[in-house]
C-alpha positions as CSV (number, residue, x, y, z in Angstrom):
1,X,91.6,115.4,79.6
2,X,93.8,112.2,79.7
3,X,92.9,109.9,82.8
4,X,95.3,109.6,85.6
5,X,95.0,106.4,87.6
6,X,97.0,105.6,90.6
7,X,97.6,102.0,91.8
8,X,98.2,101.8,95.4
9,X,99.6,98.2,96.4
10,X,100.0,97.2,99.9
11,X,102.3,94.1,99.7
12,X,102.2,93.6,103.4
13,X,98.8,94.9,104.3
14,X,97.7,91.8,106.4
15,X,100.9,92.1,108.7
16,X,101.0,95.8,108.6
17,X,97.3,95.9,110.2
18,X,98.2,93.6,113.0
19,X,101.3,95.7,113.8
20,X,99.3,98.8,113.8
21,X,97.0,97.2,116.3
22,X,99.7,95.4,118.3
23,X,103.0,97.3,118.1
24,X,104.8,94.5,120.0
25,X,105.2,92.6,116.7
26,X,106.9,95.5,114.8
27,X,110.5,94.2,115.2
28,X,109.7,90.6,115.4
29,X,109.4,87.9,112.7
30,X,105.7,87.5,112.1
31,X,103.9,85.0,109.8
32,X,100.1,84.5,109.2
33,X,99.0,81.0,108.1
34,X,95.9,79.5,106.6
35,X,94.6,75.9,106.2
36,X,95.2,74.7,102.6
37,X,94.2,71.0,101.8
38,X,94.5,70.0,105.5
39,X,98.0,71.7,105.7
40,X,98.8,74.8,107.4
41,X,100.6,77.1,105.0
42,X,102.2,80.5,105.3
43,X,100.2,83.0,103.5
44,X,101.6,86.4,104.7
45,X,104.9,87.4,106.3
46,X,106.3,90.7,107.5
47,X,109.6,92.2,106.4
48,X,111.6,91.0,109.5
49,X,110.4,87.4,108.8
50,X,111.1,87.7,105.1
51,X,114.5,88.9,105.7
52,X,115.2,85.8,107.8
53,X,114.1,83.4,105.1
54,X,110.4,82.9,105.7
55,X,108.4,82.8,102.4
56,X,104.8,82.6,101.6
57,X,103.7,79.2,100.4
58,X,105.8,77.3,102.9
59,X,104.3,75.1,105.2
60,X,104.0,76.5,108.9
61,X,106.3,73.6,110.1
62,X,109.0,74.6,107.6
63,X,108.9,78.2,108.4
64,X,109.2,77.6,112.2
65,X,112.1,75.4,111.4
66,X,113.8,78.3,109.4
67,X,113.1,80.8,112.3
68,X,112.6,79.2,115.7
69,X,111.5,82.5,117.0
70,X,108.8,83.0,114.4
71,X,105.4,84.4,115.7
72,X,102.4,82.9,114.1
73,X,98.9,84.0,113.9
74,X,95.8,82.7,111.8
75,X,95.2,84.9,108.6
76,X,91.9,86.6,109.0
77,X,90.9,87.7,105.5
78,X,87.7,89.5,106.8
79,X,89.9,91.7,109.1
80,X,92.3,92.5,105.9
81,X,89.1,93.4,103.9
82,X,87.9,95.7,106.6
83,X,91.5,97.2,106.8
84,X,91.5,97.8,103.1
85,X,87.9,99.3,103.2
86,X,89.1,101.7,105.8
87,X,92.0,102.8,103.8
88,X,89.8,103.4,100.7
89,X,87.7,105.7,103.0
90,X,90.9,107.3,104.1
91,X,91.7,108.0,100.4
92,X,88.6,110.2,100.2
93,X,91.0,113.0,101.4
94,X,92.6,113.0,97.9
95,X,89.9,111.8,95.7
96,X,86.2,110.7,95.6
97,X,87.0,107.8,93.2
98,X,88.9,105.2,95.1
99,X,88.2,101.5,94.2
100,X,89.3,98.2,95.9
101,X,91.2,95.8,93.8
102,X,91.6,92.3,95.3
103,X,92.7,92.1,98.7
104,X,95.5,94.5,98.6
105,X,95.3,97.1,96.1
106,X,93.3,100.5,95.5
107,X,92.8,102.3,92.4
108,X,92.5,106.1,92.7
109,X,91.2,108.2,89.9
110,X,93.2,111.3,90.2
111,X,92.3,112.9,86.9
112,X,92.4,116.8,87.1
113,X,93.6,116.5,90.6
114,X,97.3,115.8,91.0
115,X,98.1,119.6,90.4
116,X,96.7,120.3,93.8
117,X,99.6,118.4,95.3
118,X,102.4,119.8,93.3
119,X,102.2,117.5,90.3
120,X,102.2,113.9,89.6
121,X,105.5,112.7,91.0
122,X,105.0,115.1,94.1
123,X,101.6,113.5,94.6
124,X,103.0,109.9,94.7
125,X,105.8,111.0,97.1
126,X,103.5,112.8,99.4
127,X,101.1,109.7,99.4
128,X,103.9,107.2,100.0
129,X,105.2,109.2,102.9
130,X,101.6,109.6,104.4
131,X,101.0,106.0,104.1
132,X,104.4,105.0,105.4
133,X,104.0,107.0,108.5
134,X,100.7,105.3,109.1
135,X,102.6,102.0,109.3
136,X,102.0,100.6,105.8
137,X,104.5,99.2,103.3
138,X,103.3,100.6,100.0
139,X,104.1,100.7,96.3
140,X,102.6,103.2,93.8
141,X,102.5,103.9,90.2
142,X,100.6,106.5,88.0
143,X,99.4,105.8,84.4
144,X,96.6,106.6,81.9
145,X,94.9,103.2,82.4
146,X,94.2,101.1,85.5
147,X,95.8,97.9,83.9
148,X,99.2,99.8,83.4
149,X,99.2,101.6,86.8
150,X,98.6,98.1,88.4
151,X,101.3,96.3,86.3
152,X,104.0,98.9,87.2
153,X,103.1,99.2,90.8
154,X,103.3,95.4,91.3
155,X,106.2,94.6,89.0
156,X,107.9,97.9,88.1
157,X,109.6,100.9,90.1
158,X,107.5,102.3,92.8
159,X,106.8,105.9,92.2
160,X,106.9,105.6,88.5
161,X,104.8,108.1,86.4
162,X,104.1,106.2,83.0
163,X,103.7,108.6,80.0
164,X,100.8,107.8,77.8
165,X,102.8,107.7,74.6
166,X,105.4,105.3,76.2
167,X,103.1,102.6,77.7
168,X,104.1,100.1,75.3
169,X,107.8,100.3,75.9
170,X,107.2,100.8,79.8
171,X,105.0,97.6,80.0
172,X,107.1,95.5,77.4
173,X,110.0,94.3,79.9
174,X,107.3,93.4,82.7
175,X,106.3,89.7,83.2
176,X,102.9,88.4,81.8
177,X,101.7,88.1,85.4
178,X,101.5,91.9,85.5
179,X,98.4,91.7,83.2
180,X,96.3,90.2,85.9
181,X,95.6,87.1,84.0
182,X,94.3,83.9,85.8
183,X,97.1,81.6,87.1
184,X,96.2,78.8,84.7
185,X,96.5,81.1,81.7
186,X,99.9,82.5,83.0
187,X,101.1,79.0,83.4
188,X,100.1,77.9,79.9
189,X,101.9,81.0,78.4
190,X,105.1,80.3,80.3
191,X,105.1,76.7,79.2
192,X,105.4,78.2,75.7
193,X,108.2,80.4,76.4
194,X,106.1,83.6,76.7
195,X,107.3,85.0,79.8
196,X,107.2,89.0,79.2
197,X,104.6,91.3,77.8
198,X,106.7,92.0,74.9
199,X,106.6,88.5,73.9
200,X,102.8,88.6,74.2
201,X,102.4,91.6,72.1
202,X,104.2,90.2,69.2
203,X,101.8,87.3,68.9
204,X,99.1,87.6,66.1
205,X,95.8,88.7,67.7
206,X,93.5,86.0,66.1
207,X,95.6,83.3,67.2
208,X,96.0,84.5,70.5
209,X,92.3,84.7,71.1
210,X,91.7,81.3,69.5
211,X,94.1,79.7,71.8
212,X,93.6,81.4,75.1
213,X,90.3,83.1,74.9
214,X,89.3,86.8,74.7
215,X,90.6,87.7,78.2
216,X,94.4,87.8,77.3
217,X,93.8,90.2,74.3
218,X,91.4,92.2,76.6
219,X,93.9,92.8,79.3
220,X,96.6,93.9,76.8
221,X,94.2,96.3,75.2
222,X,93.0,97.6,78.6
223,X,96.7,98.1,79.8
224,X,97.7,100.0,76.5
225,X,94.4,102.1,76.6
226,X,92.9,100.6,73.3
227,X,89.9,99.4,75.4
228,X,88.4,101.4,78.3
229,X,88.6,99.9,81.9
230,X,86.1,101.8,84.2
231,X,86.8,101.7,88.0
232,X,84.0,101.4,90.5
233,X,84.5,103.5,93.6
234,X,83.5,102.1,96.8
235,X,79.8,102.0,98.1
236,X,79.2,105.3,99.9
237,X,79.8,104.8,103.5
238,X,77.1,104.5,106.0
239,X,75.5,107.9,106.9
240,X,76.9,109.2,110.3
241,X,73.9,111.4,110.7
242,X,70.9,110.6,112.8
243,X,67.8,112.7,113.6
244,X,64.7,112.9,115.7
245,X,61.6,114.7,115.0
246,X,58.9,115.4,117.9
247,X,55.3,115.4,117.4
248,X,55.0,118.0,120.3
249,X,57.9,120.5,120.6
250,X,60.0,119.8,123.7
251,X,61.3,122.4,126.2
252,X,62.4,120.6,129.2
253,X,66.1,119.4,129.8
254,X,65.3,115.7,130.8
255,X,63.4,115.4,127.5
256,X,66.3,116.7,125.6
257,X,68.7,114.3,127.4
258,X,66.5,111.3,126.7
259,X,66.4,112.2,123.0
260,X,70.2,112.5,122.8
261,X,70.6,109.3,124.5
262,X,68.3,107.6,121.8
263,X,70.3,109.5,119.0
264,X,73.7,108.3,120.6
265,X,72.6,104.7,120.4
266,X,71.7,104.9,116.7
267,X,74.8,106.7,115.8
268,X,77.1,104.4,117.7
269,X,75.5,101.3,116.0
270,X,76.5,103.0,112.6
271,X,80.0,103.8,113.8
272,X,80.4,100.2,115.0
273,X,79.1,98.9,111.5
274,X,82.1,100.8,109.8
275,X,84.7,100.1,112.7
276,X,84.8,103.9,113.1
277,X,85.1,106.2,116.2
278,X,84.0,109.9,116.3
279,X,86.4,112.7,116.5
280,X,84.0,115.4,116.3
281,X,80.1,115.5,116.8
282,X,77.7,118.1,116.2
283,X,74.2,118.2,117.8
284,X,72.0,120.6,115.8
285,X,68.9,121.7,117.6
286,X,66.1,123.2,115.7
287,X,63.4,125.4,117.4
288,X,59.8,125.9,116.1
289,X,60.8,129.6,115.6
290,X,63.3,128.6,112.9
291,X,66.3,129.4,115.0
292,X,69.0,126.8,115.4
293,X,71.7,126.0,117.8
294,X,74.7,123.8,117.1
295,X,76.6,122.0,120.1
296,X,80.0,120.7,119.1
297,X,82.1,118.3,121.1
298,X,85.6,117.1,120.1
299,X,87.3,113.7,121.2
300,X,91.0,113.5,121.2
301,X,91.1,109.9,120.2
302,X,88.5,108.3,117.9
303,X,85.6,106.7,120.1
304,X,82.2,105.3,120.1
305,X,81.9,104.8,123.8
306,X,78.5,106.0,124.8
307,X,79.3,107.1,128.3
308,X,82.1,109.3,127.2
309,X,80.1,110.9,124.3
310,X,77.1,111.6,126.7
311,X,79.1,113.0,129.5
312,X,80.9,115.5,126.8
313,X,77.4,116.8,125.9
314,X,76.2,117.2,129.5
315,X,77.6,120.6,130.2
316,X,76.7,121.9,126.5
317,X,73.0,120.9,127.0
318,X,72.8,123.4,129.9
319,X,73.4,126.2,127.4
320,X,70.4,125.3,125.3
321,X,67.6,127.8,125.0
322,X,64.4,126.0,123.8
323,X,62.4,129.1,123.4
324,X,58.9,128.3,122.3
325,X,60.1,124.4,122.0
326,X,62.2,122.1,120.1
327,X,60.8,120.2,117.2
328,X,64.0,118.5,115.7
329,X,67.4,117.5,116.8
330,X,70.1,116.1,114.5
331,X,73.3,114.3,115.8
332,X,76.2,113.9,113.2
333,X,79.8,112.7,113.4
334,X,81.4,115.4,111.3
335,X,84.8,113.6,111.6
336,X,85.5,109.8,112.1
337,X,88.5,107.6,111.9
338,X,89.2,103.9,112.4
339,X,89.2,103.0,116.1
340,X,92.5,101.9,117.6
341,X,91.5,99.0,119.6
342,X,93.3,98.7,122.9
343,X,92.9,96.5,126.0
344,X,92.8,98.6,129.3
345,X,93.8,95.9,131.9
346,X,95.1,92.5,132.0
347,X,91.9,90.5,132.2
348,X,90.3,92.6,129.4
349,X,87.6,94.3,131.3
350,X,86.4,97.7,130.2
351,X,88.6,97.2,127.1
352,X,86.4,99.8,125.1
353,X,86.5,102.4,127.6
354,X,88.8,105.5,127.5
355,X,91.5,105.7,130.1
356,X,91.8,108.6,132.6
357,X,94.1,110.6,130.5
358,X,91.9,110.5,127.5
359,X,88.9,111.6,129.7
360,X,91.0,114.5,131.2
361,X,92.2,115.7,127.6
362,X,88.6,115.6,126.2
363,X,87.2,117.4,129.1
364,X,89.8,120.1,129.1
365,X,89.7,120.3,125.2
366,X,86.0,121.0,125.0
367,X,86.4,123.6,127.6
368,X,89.6,125.4,126.7
369,X,90.0,124.2,123.0
370,X,92.4,121.3,121.9
371,X,95.0,123.6,120.7
372,X,95.6,124.8,124.2
373,X,96.6,121.2,125.2
374,X,100.1,120.4,124.1
375,X,102.1,117.2,124.0
376,X,105.8,116.5,123.6
377,X,106.8,114.9,120.3
378,X,110.3,113.7,119.3
379,X,112.4,115.7,117.0
380,X,115.5,114.8,115.0
381,X,118.3,116.5,116.8
382,X,121.2,115.2,118.9
383,X,121.5,118.5,120.8
384,X,120.5,117.9,124.4
385,X,117.1,119.7,125.1
386,X,116.4,120.1,121.4
387,X,115.3,116.6,120.7
388,X,111.6,117.2,121.4
389,X,108.9,119.9,120.6
390,X,105.4,120.4,121.7
391,X,102.4,120.2,119.4
392,X,98.6,120.4,119.8
393,X,97.0,117.1,121.1
394,X,94.7,116.8,118.1
395,X,97.5,117.3,115.5
396,X,98.8,114.4,113.5
397,X,100.2,112.2,116.2
398,X,103.1,110.7,114.1
399,X,106.2,110.3,115.9
400,X,109.7,109.6,114.4
401,X,110.2,106.0,115.5
402,X,113.1,105.6,113.1
403,X,115.2,108.3,115.0
404,X,117.5,106.3,117.3
405,X,117.5,106.7,121.1
406,X,120.4,108.5,122.7
407,X,123.4,106.0,123.1
408,X,123.7,107.1,126.8
409,X,121.4,108.1,129.7
410,X,120.4,111.7,129.9
411,X,120.0,113.8,133.1
412,X,116.6,114.3,134.7
413,X,117.3,118.1,135.2
414,X,119.0,119.7,132.1
415,X,120.1,123.3,132.6
416,X,118.7,125.8,129.9
417,X,122.3,127.3,129.5
418,X,125.4,125.3,130.6
419,X,127.4,126.7,133.6
420,X,131.2,127.2,133.2
421,X,133.1,125.3,136.0
422,X,136.7,124.5,136.6
423,X,138.1,121.0,136.7
424,X,141.5,119.3,137.4
425,X,142.1,116.8,134.4
426,X,144.6,115.6,132.0
427,X,144.9,117.3,128.6
428,X,144.0,114.1,127.1
429,X,140.3,114.5,126.1
430,X,139.8,110.7,126.9
431,X,140.6,111.0,130.4
432,X,138.0,111.8,133.2
433,X,138.3,114.9,135.6
434,X,139.8,114.3,138.9
435,X,138.5,117.4,140.8
436,X,135.6,119.6,140.2
437,X,135.2,123.3,141.2
438,X,131.9,125.1,141.2
439,X,132.1,128.5,143.0
440,X,133.3,127.8,146.5
441,X,132.7,124.1,146.2
442,X,135.7,121.9,145.5
443,X,135.0,118.0,145.5
444,X,136.9,115.0,144.4
445,X,135.5,112.6,141.7
446,X,134.7,109.3,142.9
447,X,133.1,107.9,139.6
448,X,133.2,108.9,136.1
449,X,131.8,107.3,132.9
450,X,132.5,108.6,129.4
451,X,133.3,110.4,127.3
452,X,130.3,110.5,124.8
453,X,131.0,112.8,122.0
454,X,128.1,115.0,120.8
455,X,128.1,117.1,117.8
456,X,125.0,119.1,116.3
457,X,123.7,118.1,113.1
458,X,126.2,118.6,110.3
459,X,123.4,120.4,107.9
460,X,122.7,123.2,110.5
461,X,125.1,125.7,111.9
462,X,125.1,126.3,115.6
463,X,127.3,129.5,116.5
464,X,127.0,128.5,120.0
465,X,128.4,125.1,119.5
466,X,131.7,125.7,117.7
467,X,133.2,122.2,118.2
468,X,132.3,118.7,119.4
469,X,131.6,118.3,123.2
470,X,132.8,115.3,125.2
471,X,130.3,114.5,127.9
472,X,130.9,112.7,131.2
473,X,128.6,111.2,133.9
474,X,130.5,111.8,137.2
475,X,129.6,111.4,140.9
476,X,131.6,113.5,143.3
477,X,132.4,112.7,146.9
478,X,129.1,114.4,148.2
479,X,127.2,112.0,146.1
480,X,126.0,114.4,143.5
481,X,125.6,112.8,140.0
482,X,126.5,115.4,137.4
483,X,126.4,115.6,133.5
484,X,129.5,117.6,132.4
485,X,131.2,118.1,129.3
486,X,134.5,119.3,128.1
487,X,134.8,121.6,125.0
488,X,138.4,122.2,123.9
489,X,140.0,122.9,127.2
490,X,137.0,124.4,129.1
491,X,134.5,122.4,131.3
492,X,130.9,123.0,131.6
493,X,127.9,121.7,133.9
494,X,124.8,120.8,131.9
495,X,122.7,118.7,134.1
496,X,121.9,116.8,137.3
497,X,121.1,113.0,137.3
498,X,119.5,113.3,140.9
């Protein structure tokens, strides 16, 4: 079976990790800098800063001169490495073979696995969408060799699936830097006029090795599949399972609570080492008579806060039946994710503790089930009242941040069905109503703002919405602020602002 290697390149990983942690930087120009030969040099920029003209390699002073509002932070390579390691662990959802390459790339061995996602192209598309929703810029390519996949992802078209019998022609137009050669070697080749892989392939192999060493020829052979290039998956993550054996079986509740406290300390240390938080914990209680009991608690948001985890287990421990005694207990984090570090107050005190809402969600979720707790999530729709939907609190919390906000204010109270009213107004749709009549109420309009034309999505048919509506915000002589609209020559009341 031919190998299928996916190269996943995160070109903006340094700034993307910062924006995930501090969303305030999402729409602002951001640059990271490092000390190079006693000069502060820009080493990473986000897309906003790049559009405004900031480039890596510039001195920090020049970058700030180009963009006066540029936000700058030190480039923490250790944090970037931890972030890439977390992404490699995340890739275990699609393959057990994920390897880190450099500071910004992953190799995924998908041999025999792409059909589970609808094929090679469909897999690349789904992986791109998933990582993009997580807040990462990403470029991907799939090929039969790691070298070819890396070259295409970095210098070709993202989403490319390279055919094994066309590797030569696919790689030929790419620059020689796509072969992962040392910078000095690439510079020497360029001085000789060898700028593209097609120029390098034409050279006699013996002369190439004699002049530049074995590495250039080796990289070409690895990319074309003449020489095998193994990939080394990441070292298995730290086990998130801890256990405690008792010399004498225990039967009392206080002893069980003390044992759980000890296990939580050990597990939290392992979670902290991997910068993870637990989503689901299982406490397995083994009795001397061979009967086991498993207590499970879920957490809405990844956490390694001991107070929270201990509290969630308290009610569960009351249900334990020790029988003739308990000789072993095992605590494991069956689901864990990177922790979203958030400061809870201005001074930073208790910054690792969960807020009151999260505690309430965790308590109710463990009593009623997390599917019973719903939250509102934006939905792509211009129709009033249809621009959100409810989803379980523990589902993927990916909101559609790209969907623009409504151009005008929306009422506090929206009627489930608009009410037909009468209005005295001009036949001109651009003119506001003068008088409103609702049943026996007839009031003058003192203030009106509009119209705001709203139509349903063009790709969906709505029989109850035959034509565009012109919405108005009006205030009548009694001080009521209403949201009304005109559809053809009829007027309707749709909501109240106060």
